[in-house]
N, C-alpha and C positions, 0 to 999 in steps of 0.2 A: 303328287296328289292324284294324277290321272293314270297311275300304273295299273297293270292288268289285275294285280292281286289287291286292289284297294279294299275289298271286302274284309280283309284282315285288318282290324282296328289298329294294330301296332304299326302298320305301314304308314299311318297318318299321324302318329303320336311320337314326337321327338322326346328324348329323355328330358326330364325336368331339371332345371338349374335355377334356383332362386328360393324365395320364401313363400310358404303357404300360410296365410293367416285365417284361422278358423275361429269364429265367434260362437261359443256355446251359450245359447240364449236361455233355454230352459228345457225341462223334460216333463212328460205327463203320463200318468198311469203306470209308473214303474212298480215292480213288486216290492214288498217290505221284507227285508231280511233280518231286521233287528227285533228281538223279543220284547225288550222294555224301552219305553220312550220312543221318540221319533228318530229316524235314521238321518245321518249327515252325508248325503251323496256328494261325490266329486267325479270329474271326468278325466280319464287318461287316454291320450291319443298317441298312436304309434304309426309311423310310416317309414318303412325301411329301418334304418338305424336311428332315426330321429324320433324323440319322444317329448311329450308335453303333458302337463298336469294342471288342472284348473284349481281354483280355490274351493273350499268346502262350503256347501250350502247348509249352514247350521239349521237343524230341524226342518230341512226341506222335505223329508219323508218321501211321499210318493209323487210329489209335484215340485221338485227343486227348481230354483231360479239362480242362474249364475251371471249372465250378461257379462261374460269375460272373453277377451280376445287372446287366443293362444297362437304361437308361431312355431312352425316346424320347418326345418331346412331340408331342401332337396338338392343334392350335389350329384349332377349327372345321373339321376335316379331313373331306372327303368322299372322300378317296382310298380305294380298295377294297383294293389289293394291297400286300403287304409283301414285300420282297426280302431274302433271306438268302444271303450269299456266304461261303464258306470259302476263305481265302487262305493262302499259305505265306510266312512272314516270311523274306525272302531278301536277299542283297546286291543293291542296285540296285532293280529292279522286282519287286514281289511277284507271284508266280504265282497265278492263280485256279485252285483245285482243283475246286470244285463249287459249285452254287447251287440255289436253289429260289425260286419266286415264286408266291404264292397269296393269296386274300383274307384280310384281317386278321381277319375274323369267324370264320374257321376256327380261328385261334389263340385268340381270346377266348371261344370256345364252351366251353372247359374251364378255367375260372379256378382257378389254384392246383394244377392236376394236371400231372404230367409226361407228355408224349406224344411218340412218335416221328414224325418227318416225313421224307419221302424227300428225297434230294439227287440232282441230275442234272448231267451234264457240260456241258450247254448250255442256252440260253434256251428251246428248244423242248420240253424235258423228254422227249426221246426215249430217252436212255440213262441209266438210274439209276446213281448213283455213291455208294452208301452211304446213311446216314441220320443224322439229328441229333435228340437228345433235348432238348426245350424245355419250359419252364413259363412261363406268362404270367398277369399280373393287370392290371386296368385301374382306375385311380382317377380319376374324373371323371364327366362326363355324356355322354349319347348312346350309340350302339352298339346292341346287341341289346335287344329288348323284355324287360322284367323278367319273370322266370319266376315265375309265381304257382302256387298250389295247383292240381294238375290237376283239370279238370272232367270229363274223358272217359276217365280211367283210363290215359292214355298214360304208360308207365313210362320209355321211352326212344325217341327217334327220331333217327337219324343219317343223313347223306348223305355218301357217299364209298365207299372200299373199303380193303382192307388195305394197299395200297401208296401211297395218297394221303391227305392230311389229311382228317379227317371233321368235319362241322359238326353241331352240336346244333340240330335244327329242331323240337323238341317244342313250343316256344312257338308257332311258326307253325302247326303242325298243330292245336293246341288252338284257335287262333283260327278256322281253317277249319271245324273240327268244330262250333264254336258257330254259325258262319254258316250251315252246312248241316244243322243239327239232328242232329249226331252221325254223319254219313256222309261219309267221304272218298272222292272219285271221281277216278280216274286214267284219262284217255282212252288208247285203244289207240295204242301207238307214240310217245306224247309223251315227249320227252327230259326227264328229271327236272331237268336244268340249266335248261331253259326254264320248268319248273314253278316253280322258285324264283328264276329271274332271274339266276343266276350259277353258275359252275362252280368247285369247289375247286381244280382245276388245269387251266387252259386248255390245250388241245391235247394233253392226256394221253390216250393211246390205250386204256388199260385201261377196262373197263366199270365204271361207278359205280352203286351201288345205294342205294335208300332203304329202310332197315330200320326197321320200327315194332314195338315191343314194347308191348302194352297188356293191361290187366286186363279180363277179362270173365267173369262168373259164377264169380268166385273163382279163376280160373286165368289164367296168363300166356300170351297168344297172340302169335304173331309173323307179320308180313306183310313180304315182300320184293318190292319193285317194281324191276325192272331197267330198263336203258335201252330194251330191247325187251320190251314186255309187252302183254297183251290188256287190254280194258276191265276195270278192277278197282275194286271197291268194298270199303271196310273200314268195317264198321258197328260203332260204338263204343257203350259203355254209359255212361250218365250216372252218374258216380260222385262227384258234387260233395260230397255230404254225407259219404260215407265217406272221400274224399280229405282233406276238411277235418279230420276227426277224426284221421286219420293225421298230418297236418301238425302239429296241436296236440300230439299225443303226442310227435312228434319235438322240438318246441319245449320241452316239459316235460323230456324227457331231457337236452336240451342245457343247459337252465337248471340242472338238478341237477348235471350234470357240471361246469359252471362254478363253482357254489357249492362243490362238493367240492374243486375245484382251488384256489379262493380260500382255503378253510379250511386246506388243506395248506400253501399258501404262508405263511399267517399263523403256523402252528405252526413252520415252518422258520425264519421271521424271529425268532420269540420265542426259539427254541433258540439261534440265532446271537447274538442280543443277550445271552442268558444266558452263553454261552461267552465273549463279548467282555468282559463284566463280570468274570467269574472270572479271565480272563487279565490284565485291568488290575489287579485286586486282588492277584494273585500277583506281578505286576511291581512294584507299590508295596511289597509286603512284602520282595521281594528287594533293592530299592534301599535300604530302611531297614536291612536286615541288613548290606548293604555299607557304609553310612554308619557304623554302629556298629562294625564291624570296623576301619574306617580310624581312627576315634576311639580305639579301644583300642590300635592300633599307634602312634598319635601321642602318647598320654598320657605314656609314659615319657620320650620326648624332650623334651616340654614341661617335665616335672618337673626334668629335668637341666639345662635351659638357665639361663643366668645373667641377672642384671638388665641393663637397658640401659646403666646407668652402668658396671658392671663390664666389659661388652663393649666400650664405647667406650674405657675405660682400656686394655684389652688391645690393641685395635686400634691405639691411639695409641702404646703402648709398643713393639709389634712393627712399627710402621710399615707396616701392611697397609692398602691402600685398598680400599673397597668398589666392586665393579664393577657397572654397570648398575642396573636397578631391577626389583622384582617387582610384579606387578599382576594384577588379576582383574576380571571383570564382576560387577556387583552381584547379579545373579540366578543366577550360575553358579559352582559351587565350584572349577572348574579354575583353577589358578594358572599364569601365564606369566612369562617373563623377557625383558626388553629389554636389549640390550647397552649402550645409551646411557641415562644416568640421567634424562634429560628426555624420553624417548620411550615413555612408558607407552602401551600400545595396540599396540606392535610385537611380533609373536610370533616372537621368535628361538628361544625354547625353550618347549616345553609339558611340564608335569610330570604323570605318570600315577600316581605313588604318593608317599606321604610320605617314604619312604626316598630316592627320587630327588631330591626337593625339598631335603631337609636336606643331602644330600651336595653338591648344587650350591651351596647357600648357603655351606657351609664352604670350598669351593674358590674362591669369589669374595669372601671376606672378610666375610661376613655371619654373624650369630649363628644358631644352629640353633633357630629358633623361628618364630612366625607374625607377627612384628612387621614394621612398615615395608612392608606390602603396600598399594599404591595401589588404590583401588576406583573403577572407572569405571561410568558409567550402563549400564543393560542394553543388550546388543547386539541389534539387530533381526535380523541374519542373513538367510537366504533359504531357501525351500523349493524343491526340484527333484525331478524324476524322470527316468528314462532310457528313451527310446524308448517301448515299450508295456508296460514292466514295471509291475506293480501297486503297487510300493512308493514311498512318498514319503520323501525325505531332508531333513534340516535341516543347514545349514552356518552356523556362527557367524561366518564371515568375511564374509558378505554376497555371496559368489561361490560358484557350484556347483563348487568345487574340492576339497571334502573332505566326508565323511559323518560328522558328529558324532552325529547321531541318525537311526536308521531306524525309521519308524513301521510297525508290523505290522497296524494296523487304523485305520479312520477315527476312532474314538473318541479314541485317543491323539493323533492329529493335531489334532483340533478343540480338545482340552484344551490342547495345547501352544501353538497359535497364539493362542488367547484369553489365555493367561497372558503371551504376549509382547506383548500390546496390539493384535493384529490383529483386524479384524472380518471377518464373512463376505464383505463387499463388497470389502474392501481386500486381503485375503490373495491372493497370486498364487503359482502353481507354475510354475517355469521348466522347460521340457522340453529335455533334452539328447539330441541324435540318437544313434542307435546307431552302432557302428563295427565293422569286422571282418566275417568271414563264416565259415560252417560248410561243410566239404567232406569228401569221402570218395573213396576209390578205388572204381571200378566193381567190381573183383575182390574187394573186402574190405568188411566190415560196420563197421569202426571209423570213427567220425566224429571230425574234428579241427576246431579253431577257429584261425583265422588273423586277426591284427590288421591284415593288409594285403591280400594277394591269395591266391586258392586255391593250394594246394600247399605253403604254409608251415605247419609244425606247431608252433604255440605251445602248444596244449593238446590232449591226447588223452583221450577220455572212455572210462572203464572200463565204465560201465553207463548205462542209461536215466535213472536218478534223477540222477546227476551231470550228465548232458547237459541235462535239463530245468531243474535248478536254475541252471546256467550261463546258459541262455537267459533265464530269468526275471530274474536279477540283472543281465544286460547289455541289458535292454530289448527282447528278442525275445519273440514269442508262444511259448507252450509247445506246440510241435507239431514236425512233421518236415518242414515246408515250407522251400524255399529252400536246400537242401543241394546244393552244386555237386558233380557227379560227374566224376571225372577218371580217366584210365587211367594205368597204371604205365609208360608209355613216356616218351621224352625226345626233344627236338629237338637236332640237332647240325649243324655245318658244318665243312668243312676250312678251315684258315687260308689267307687270300688268295684263296678261291673264293667265288662268290656263292650257289650252290645250297644250300638247307637240306634236311636229311634227317630222317627219324623212324625210330626203332627201338623196339620194344616191350621188348626185353631190354637189359642193360647193355653188351653188346658194341658195338663201333663197326662199321667196314665188315665185310661189305657192308651198304648201306642197305636197309631194308625198304620205305621210301617215300621218293621224291625229288620235291620240289615244283617244277613247271616255271614257276610264276609266283606272285605274291603272293596272288592270289585263292584258288588251291588251298590255299595255306598257311593263310590265315585261315579258310577253310571247315573244314579239318581241325582247327584249334585249337578252333573253336566246337563241332564235333561231339564233341570230347574234353573239353569243360568248361574250357578254358584261356582266360586273358585274351587279347583280340585285340590283341596287341602283339608285340614282338620279345624279350620277356623270356625268361629261362632257356634260351637257345640255347647249348649247350656248343660251344666252339671247340676243334677237334682240332688239335694241333701235332705229330702223329706223322710217321712216314716209312715208306716201303716199302723193302725191301732183299732181297737174295738173294746166294747164293754164286756166284762166277764159274764158269761151266760147268754150272750146275744150273738147271732150269726152274722150280723152286719159288720163289714170291715170298712174303715175310713182311711183316707190319705191326707196327711198334713204336709203341705209344701214347705213350711218353716221348720219342720222337724219336731214340732211340739204336739204330743198326743192330746 
């Protein structure tokens, strides 16, 4: 670090080995490259041989939002520059909207902080084209020298300016100050990019400054060294002891903050466990009350039933044959009926109340009691969840085709699978993918759910609570993402003609938009949130007509003049 040629940045930067995580937050003021509708920008990042691509910001146009973290790998990489390109997701070849190329260390100088970086129309960085908000972290070895407690009171030192990425060079200046006994010397006219051995933006015409803020005699001082400057000396004050005390104080505050946070989390966990136990106890009480109520409802029927010999005599006398068989699992009180006498285990009918069960027995020639119920070994069943929904369900059929039990917390789930003979290693949860989509009209706030494609109204939500509960129960995250927006227009064509038209209102001719080719049609459907196919095109079978001798022409939608 204290070598004679420290001014060359590469002597302080070891090759990178690890993962660079870059969060593409959003962009602002980028150019529009798409002629029709709003453009759909995405970000492509390349560093050496590693590349990454963000999701597409649908209809993001000039101010797209991504909020997505991308990862690129650095394997003993000595590559200095990182390239960031914003493209438009289009039919065929994706258009390049804007780009920027700058040293990777300008990005890694601000770990975990969101910073704006300029974007340009071309490689030479001559015409600025908006800006992009990025946040980066690096996990691995190599890179910038470790920032230690300041020895010379340097609070902050940056190289760059307001329109180009800035690099934190405080560590390098601390090293130089130590080498020169607290004095930083800048020769007249020396380009600061030569001083550090690299430029945050090559070929950028704007002047870049070195700004140093440092503590001296209890006050913050500032020195600005531009690209054109006289011989300049910055004399620093050795503040090692004071800086070390400040560092230790910061560490104490951070340790206290973490301890308080850990204590808060422990209290929250204890409260959550207490609530879960109370809920489990309440559920057990409710189940016991339900069982007693059923027994009270069943008791009179059992008292009124006749003996097996009497029932057999009556059945024989009346010539009534018993149909099927009744059966249940050993560990489950639910009773089922199989239409075949030798098919116990087949669920042709499931009974949900004693009244329903006794009525069915009477209709099928059986006595109204609890006799002759075949008991089968416990059913394993299966556990499953839907999409990203937090709930786990249990199905006694062994297939994720019905929800016999819904577990509201992990405690009930663990108790259940252990009672079923499963272990922590053997229990498995089957994940069922989500289906359907949420959509709304651009002109309206009402959100709908469709089991197939956008535009079909299977469910209309009255309020936010109903909408969020539906998403949770159907495996979607509880947020407002992924809602397809559609306009209240429609596509139509005349019978026996090829051109497709679009009208915003319900009337037919004249057409508001006529598509000359399939590409225009698909671009329009995409811009209006419609599926990219030929669905929902209304075929018009009307006719034009007029009175003989009159110039007025009329249109009849039903085809009758």
